[in-house]
C-alpha positions in Angstrom: 2.4 -30.3 -17.9 0.2 -30.2 -14.1 0.4 -26.8 -11.9 2.5 -29.2 -9.3 5.1 -30.6 -12.3 5.2 -26.8 -13.2 6.4 -24.8 -9.9 8.7 -27.6 -9.7 10.5 -26.0 -12.8 9.9 -23.4 -12.4 11.6 -23.7 -9.0 14.6 -25.4 -10.1 15.2 -23.1 -12.9 15.2 -19.9 -10.9 17.4 -22.4 -8.3 20.3 -23.4 -11.5 20.7 -19.8 -12.4 21.6 -18.8 -8.9 18.5 -16.6 -7.4 18.3 -19.1 -4.3 22.2 -19.0 -3.5 21.0 -17.9 0.1 17.5 -17.6 2.0 15.3 -14.7 -0.3 12.9 -12.2 1.8 9.0 -12.2 1.2 9.0 -8.9 0.8 11.2 -9.2 -1.5 9.8 -11.8 -3.8 6.4 -10.0 -3.8 8.2 -7.2 -5.1 9.4 -8.5 -8.3 5.9 -10.3 -8.3 4.2 -6.9 -8.7 7.0 -6.1 -11.1 5.9 -8.4 -13.5 2.3 -7.0 -12.9 3.9 -3.7 -13.7 5.6 -4.6 -16.7 2.2 -6.2 -17.8 0.2 -2.9 -16.8 2.9 -1.1 -19.3 2.6 -3.4 -22.3 -1.3 -3.5 -22.1 -0.8 0.2 -22.4 1.3 0.1 -25.6 -1.0 -2.5 -27.1 1.7 -4.8 -26.9 -0.7 -8.1 -26.8 2.6 -10.3 -27.1 4.4 -8.3 -24.7 1.6 -8.6 -22.4 1.1 -12.2 -22.2 4.5 -12.3 -22.3 5.2 -10.6 -18.5 1.5 -12.1 -17.7 3.5 -15.8 -17.6 6.9 -13.9 -16.1 3.7 -12.2 -13.5 2.4 -16.5 -13.1 6.0 -18.2 -12.8 8.0 -15.9 -10.1 4.9 -16.8 -8.5 4.9 -20.9 -8.6 8.6 -19.7 -7.8 7.9 -18.3 -4.2 5.1 -20.9 -3.4 7.5 -24.1 -4.6 10.4 -21.9 -2.5 7.7 -21.8 0.6 6.4 -25.5 0.0 3.1 -24.3 -1.2 1.2 -27.1 -3.1 -0.5 -24.3 -5.3 -2.1 -26.6 -6.9 -3.9 -27.9 -4.3 -4.8 -24.6 -3.2 -5.6 -23.1 -6.1 -8.6 -26.0 -6.4 -9.1 -25.0 -3.0 -9.5 -21.1 -3.7 -11.9 -21.9 -6.9 -14.4 -24.4 -5.0 -13.9 -22.0 -2.0 -15.8 -18.9 -5.1 -17.9 -20.4 -6.6 -20.1 -20.2 -3.5 -19.1 -16.6 -3.0 -22.3 -14.1 -3.7 -22.0 -12.1 -6.7 -19.8 -9.7 -6.5 -19.3 -10.7 -2.9 -17.2 -7.4 -0.7 -20.1 -5.6 -1.6 -17.4 -4.3 -5.5 -19.6 -1.8 -7.0 -17.6 -2.6 -10.3 
């Protein structure tokens, strides 16, 4: 399955399970992505490799659902961003770590 198909399926599942009966505010949706990242952090702290993997999947599912709801072709955006990143300098942004 490609990214586009996966995003469509993630959104369809969310719609079918009642999560899109009304328009959802972007701040709420981004907080849900953040909460999945926080759950991944907690799983890592607990050395729960399976839980960590599951939470990373949840992060991607939330992002795909949001992108699809907004009509964003996430597959194209990822490809475009990766192409841009190839040409960025080593540790761009003056990052030390």
